[in-house]
C-alpha positions in Angstrom: 107.0 121.7 104.8 108.0 121.6 108.5 105.2 118.9 109.0 106.8 117.0 105.9 110.3 117.4 107.3 108.9 115.9 110.7 106.9 113.0 109.0 110.0 112.1 107.4 112.6 112.2 110.2 109.6 110.0 112.0 110.0 107.3 109.6 113.1 106.6 109.3 113.7 106.7 113.2 111.1 104.1 113.9 113.3 101.3 112.2 115.8 102.5 115.3 113.4 101.4 118.2 113.2 97.9 116.2 114.8 94.9 117.6 117.1 93.7 114.7 115.6 90.5 114.7 112.8 92.3 114.1 113.7 94.1 110.8 115.5 90.8 109.7 112.1 89.7 109.5 110.6 92.3 106.9 109.6 94.6 110.2 108.4 91.6 112.0 108.0 91.8 115.3 107.3 87.8 116.0 106.2 86.3 119.5 105.0 82.5 118.4 102.6 82.8 115.4 101.6 85.8 116.5 103.6 89.1 114.5 103.1 92.7 115.6 103.7 94.4 112.3 103.8 98.5 112.9 104.1 101.0 109.7 104.9 104.6 108.7 104.8 106.4 105.4 104.9 110.1 104.2 103.9 111.1 100.2 104.5 114.6 99.2 101.8 115.2 96.2 101.4 118.2 93.9 97.8 117.9 92.6 96.8 120.6 89.5 93.3 120.5 90.2 92.2 119.4 94.2 88.4 120.5 93.1 87.8 118.5 90.1 86.7 121.7 88.4 86.9 122.3 84.9 86.4 126.3 84.9 88.4 127.2 88.2 91.0 124.6 88.6 92.8 124.6 92.0 96.5 123.5 92.4 98.3 122.6 95.9 100.8 120.2 97.6 99.5 117.8 99.6 102.1 116.3 102.6 99.7 113.0 103.5 101.1 110.5 106.8 100.0 107.2 106.9 100.5 104.9 109.7 99.9 101.9 110.4 99.5 98.7 113.0 99.0 95.5 112.1 98.2 91.8 114.7 99.0 89.0 112.5 98.2 85.6 113.6 99.2 82.1 112.0 96.9 79.5 112.7 99.2 76.4 112.1 97.9 75.0 108.7 94.6 76.0 108.6 95.4 79.8 107.9 95.4 83.6 109.7 93.8 85.9 111.0 94.7 90.0 111.1 93.9 92.7 112.9 94.9 96.2 112.2 94.6 99.9 111.9 95.4 102.1 109.0 95.4 106.0 108.9 95.8 108.8 107.0 96.1 112.0 107.9 96.3 114.7 104.6 97.6 118.6 105.0 97.4 121.2 102.4 99.6 123.8 101.9 97.5 126.9 100.4 94.2 125.2 101.2 94.5 123.7 105.0 90.9 124.4 105.4 90.8 121.4 102.8 93.3 119.4 105.3 91.1 115.7 106.1 91.9 112.5 108.0 90.7 108.9 107.6 91.0 106.0 110.3 90.0 102.4 109.1 90.2 99.8 111.8 90.2 96.0 110.0 89.5 92.1 110.7 89.9 89.6 108.5 89.9 85.9 108.8 91.0 82.7 106.5 90.6 79.6 107.9 90.5 75.7 106.5 89.9 73.1 108.8 91.3 69.2 107.9 88.0 68.3 107.9 87.2 70.3 104.9 85.4 73.4 106.8 85.9 76.7 105.2 85.1 80.6 107.2 85.8 83.8 105.5 85.0 86.9 107.4 86.7 90.5 106.1 85.3 93.6 108.0 86.2 97.4 107.4 85.3 99.8 110.0 85.9 103.4 108.1 85.6 107.1 109.3 86.8 109.9 106.8 86.5 113.1 105.9 87.5 113.3 102.3 87.2 114.7 98.9 87.0 111.7 97.6 83.6 111.4 97.0 80.8 108.2 97.5 80.7 104.9 95.9 78.4 106.8 93.4 81.1 109.7 93.4 78.5 112.2 95.6 80.5 114.9 96.6 83.7 114.0 94.2 86.3 116.8 94.9 84.6 118.2 98.1 85.3 117.5 101.3 82.9 115.0 103.0 82.9 113.2 106.4 81.1 110.5 106.8 81.7 106.4 108.2 81.2 103.3 106.5 81.3 99.6 107.0 81.6 97.1 104.6 81.1 93.1 106.3 81.8 89.9 103.7 81.6 86.4 104.6 81.8 82.6 103.6 81.0 79.3 105.0 81.6 76.7 103.4 82.5 73.4 103.2 84.9 71.6 101.2 83.4 68.0 100.2 86.7 66.5 98.1 89.4 68.1 96.3 87.2 69.0 93.2 83.8 70.4 95.2 83.5 73.3 98.2 79.5 74.9 98.8 79.5 77.9 100.6 77.0 80.4 102.4 77.5 83.9 101.8 76.5 87.2 104.2 77.4 91.1 103.3 76.4 94.4 105.3 76.9 97.4 104.2 76.2 101.3 105.7 77.0 104.3 105.1 76.5 107.3 107.4 77.1 111.0 106.2 77.7 113.4 109.1 76.1 116.7 107.5 72.0 116.7 107.1 71.4 120.2 105.8 71.2 121.8 103.5 73.5 124.5 103.1 75.2 126.2 99.9 79.1 126.9 99.5 81.5 128.6 96.9 84.6 126.8 95.5 84.5 123.8 93.9 81.8 122.6 91.7 79.1 124.8 89.9 75.8 123.7 89.5 73.3 126.3 88.1 76.5 129.1 87.1 78.6 132.0 88.8 77.6 134.3 91.2 79.2 138.0 91.0 82.7 137.4 91.8 82.8 135.0 89.1 83.3 132.4 91.7 81.0 128.8 90.9 78.6 127.9 94.0 77.4 124.2 94.4 74.5 123.1 96.3 75.7 120.5 99.1 73.1 119.9 101.7 71.5 116.5 101.4 73.9 114.4 102.7 71.0 112.3 104.4 70.1 111.5 101.3 73.2 108.7 101.2 72.5 107.4 104.7 71.3 103.7 103.2 72.9 99.9 104.5 72.0 96.7 102.7 71.9 93.6 103.9 72.6 90.5 101.1 71.8 87.0 101.7 73.7 84.1 99.0 74.1 80.4 97.8 77.8 79.2 95.9 79.7 75.8 94.8 82.6 75.8 93.5 84.3 73.3 91.0 88.1 72.3 90.3 88.1 72.6 87.0 92.1 72.6 86.8 95.5 72.7 89.0 94.3 75.6 91.7 91.8 77.2 89.1 88.1 76.5 90.3 84.9 77.5 88.3 81.9 79.3 90.7 78.4 80.0 90.5 76.6 81.8 92.9 73.5 83.3 93.7 72.3 86.4 95.7 69.7 88.4 97.1 69.5 91.9 98.7 68.0 95.3 99.7 69.3 98.3 100.3 66.6 100.6 102.5 67.5 104.8 103.3 67.3 105.2 107.5 67.1 108.6 107.3 64.1 110.6 106.3 63.7 114.3 105.4 62.8 117.6 103.1 60.0 115.0 102.3 61.5 111.9 101.7 59.2 109.5 103.7 60.1 105.8 104.2 56.5 105.7 101.7 58.7 107.1 98.8 62.4 106.6 99.2 64.6 104.6 96.2 65.1 101.9 99.2 64.9 98.8 96.7 65.6 94.5 96.5 67.8 93.1 94.2 69.4 89.4 92.7 71.5 88.9 91.4 73.3 85.7 89.7 77.1 85.9 89.1 79.4 82.9 87.5 83.8 82.7 86.7 86.9 81.8 87.7 88.8 81.5 90.5 92.2 80.2 92.1 94.2 79.4 95.3 97.0 81.0 96.2 100.2 80.1 95.1 100.5 79.8 91.3 100.9 81.5 88.2 97.0 83.1 88.5 95.4 84.9 91.0 92.3 87.0 91.8 88.9 85.9 90.0 86.9 86.3 86.8 83.3 87.4 88.0 80.1 88.3 85.5 77.0 88.0 86.3 73.3 90.2 85.8 71.3 91.8 88.3 67.7 92.3 89.0 66.3 94.8 90.5 63.0 96.2 92.4 62.6 99.1 93.8 59.6 98.8 97.1 57.7 101.8 96.3 56.1 103.3 93.1 57.0 106.9 93.2 59.8 109.3 94.4 59.1 112.4 96.6 58.5 114.5 93.1 56.3 112.1 91.8 58.3 110.9 89.5 58.0 106.3 89.3 60.5 104.1 90.4 62.5 102.5 87.1 64.0 99.4 88.0 67.3 98.5 86.0 68.3 95.8 85.4 72.1 95.0 84.1 75.2 93.0 83.2 78.0 93.3 86.4 80.7 92.4 86.8 84.0 92.2 89.3 86.6 90.8 87.5 90.3 91.3 88.8 92.5 88.3 87.5 96.1 88.5 88.1 98.8 87.0 85.3 102.5 86.2 86.9 104.9 85.8 83.6 107.8 85.1 85.7 109.2 86.2 89.1 109.9 89.7 88.1 106.8 90.6 85.5 103.2 90.6 86.4 100.1 91.3 84.1 96.6 92.7 86.1 93.2 92.7 84.0 89.9 94.6 86.0 86.1 94.5 84.6 84.1 96.6 86.8 80.4 96.7 86.1 78.1 98.5 88.8 74.6 100.3 89.6 74.2 102.3 92.6 70.9 104.3 93.9 72.0 107.7 92.9 69.3 109.3 96.2 66.9 108.4 98.8 63.9 110.5 97.0 64.7 110.8 93.4 63.6 108.3 90.8 68.2 108.1 89.5 70.6 105.4 88.6 74.5 106.0 88.3 76.5 103.6 86.8 79.8 102.2 86.1 81.8 100.2 83.7 85.4 100.0 84.0 88.2 98.6 81.9 92.0 98.2 83.4 95.5 96.6 82.2 98.8 97.1 84.6 101.9 95.6 84.5 104.3 95.2 86.8 107.9 94.6 86.2 111.0 94.1 89.0 114.3 95.5 87.8 117.6 94.2 89.5 116.1 93.1 92.2 115.4 97.0 93.9 113.4 98.3 91.2 110.0 98.0 90.8 108.0 99.3 87.8 104.0 99.8 87.4 102.3 101.0 84.0 98.8 101.1 84.5 95.7 102.4 82.0 91.7 102.2 82.6 88.7 103.4 80.7 85.6 104.6 82.0 81.8 104.8 81.6 79.6 106.4 83.5 75.9 107.4 83.7 73.9 109.4 86.0 70.3 109.6 84.6 67.5 110.8 87.4 63.9 111.1 86.1 63.1 113.4 89.3 66.0 116.2 88.2 66.0 119.7 90.5 68.7 123.2 90.8 69.3 121.1 94.1 71.1 118.1 92.2 74.5 117.5 92.7 74.2 115.6 89.5 74.1 118.4 87.8 72.3 117.2 84.7 69.1 114.5 84.3 71.1 112.3 81.5 75.0 113.0 82.3 77.6 110.5 80.8 80.8 110.5 81.3 83.8 108.7 79.8 87.1 108.3 82.1 90.3 107.8 81.5 93.0 106.8 83.7 96.8 106.8 84.1 99.4 105.3 86.5 102.8 104.8 86.1 105.1 104.9 89.0 108.3 103.9 90.3 109.5 102.4 93.5 113.6 101.5 94.7 114.4 98.9 98.1 116.7 101.9 99.6 116.9 98.6 102.2 114.4 95.6 103.1 112.2 97.9 105.4 112.9 101.3 103.9 111.5 101.7 99.8 110.9 105.3 98.6 108.8 106.1 95.6 107.9 108.4 92.4 104.4 108.2 91.1 102.7 110.4 88.2 98.8 110.2 87.8 96.4 111.5 85.0 93.1 111.8 85.0 90.6 113.1 82.1 86.8 113.2 82.8 84.9 113.5 79.3 81.2 114.5 80.5 77.9 116.4 78.3 77.5 118.1 81.3 79.4 121.4 81.0 80.6 121.6 84.3 81.4 117.5 85.6 84.6 116.9 83.5 87.6 118.0 84.6 91.4 116.9 84.2 93.7 116.3 86.9 97.9 115.6 86.6 99.0 114.1 90.1 102.7 113.9 90.9 104.1 112.4 94.0 107.2 111.6 96.0 106.7 108.6 99.2 109.2 107.2 101.6 107.5 103.7 103.0 108.6 101.8 106.4 107.7 98.4 105.0 106.7 96.0 107.2 104.7 93.4 105.9 102.5 94.2 102.8 99.0 94.2 104.2 97.6 91.1 102.2 
């Protein structure tokens, strides 16, 4: 509680140190085309199941502190770039060993020259120790330290008002800190309970999640309506695991190549429609024939999606539709995969200019399949299937242009055929944000 009060006072005090002109500009301190954008926020959250555990639910109050600083430079008539830092520090009231933090450095360049040259670069470098799991839900609910870098680039040319050609290069790398095998009490269980009825869970082989990938591609876009472009893209990529231990080598790891084709619609900024409708198909090919246990790697070809479409009905209301479908390798030394499919819908409604209401629901289908399943696997089942329901509601009130209070409720229900993987979570939160310009 003392930490909460201190952070709350800092959040309220920060605007007092900023020039009135900066506040009038939405929290930005301007020097010509350069804006310095500080931010600060605090959350107080009640979580009734902090370990995502079906059998032994543990609740707690969590205080989150969110500082930030961004440099926003406008290239007159051509675009802009952003460089900044975002932090997140979480403090638990009872389970203090679960305190965690996240640091992110980000860079965003969006440039279009009068001659037609297009350059877009986004990079995010994150160091985190949090309980939210990896892309394949590895160690969901357990505090895990790792860092990752996500780079996305586009370079192309706008030949006319109706035709754009683009080349892509994407790079991703993740590296887990803990690479030793140990047992831990609390949270998930995979083989039962110990003599004190406390679940135990093996989570040691974090090195199995150390990998990087490179991906290159080409795309063509043609305008089909006002601010609306149809696209066709081709990508070729390779994922490599770079830490080899406990029987995992470069000759039996799960490194693989892929090819994918995507098509859909995308929109220029400033219209009623935004985001991207994106569907495609991906072909996978493993570099090795068998895993460390002798099980054969199987190439799984799948349809994929990365859709987030926004429809602005009017100035006060917008609808958000999402469709996501992705496939991830489970780990370096085992023949298996994690496939996730999610459909979502949300609506944002502004009421009397100062209130903003958000309602959202998503339905997800996850499948874990492991040919080389063992008792030490953090995925618990060799053929696990989940149905995940998520409900999100929030109400925000603009006290001042630069100060926003909020209330949020989230509900998560994972109905799984694995007896240790299902869970239900209720989260209630209140927040206070010093709001400069939004990060967008």
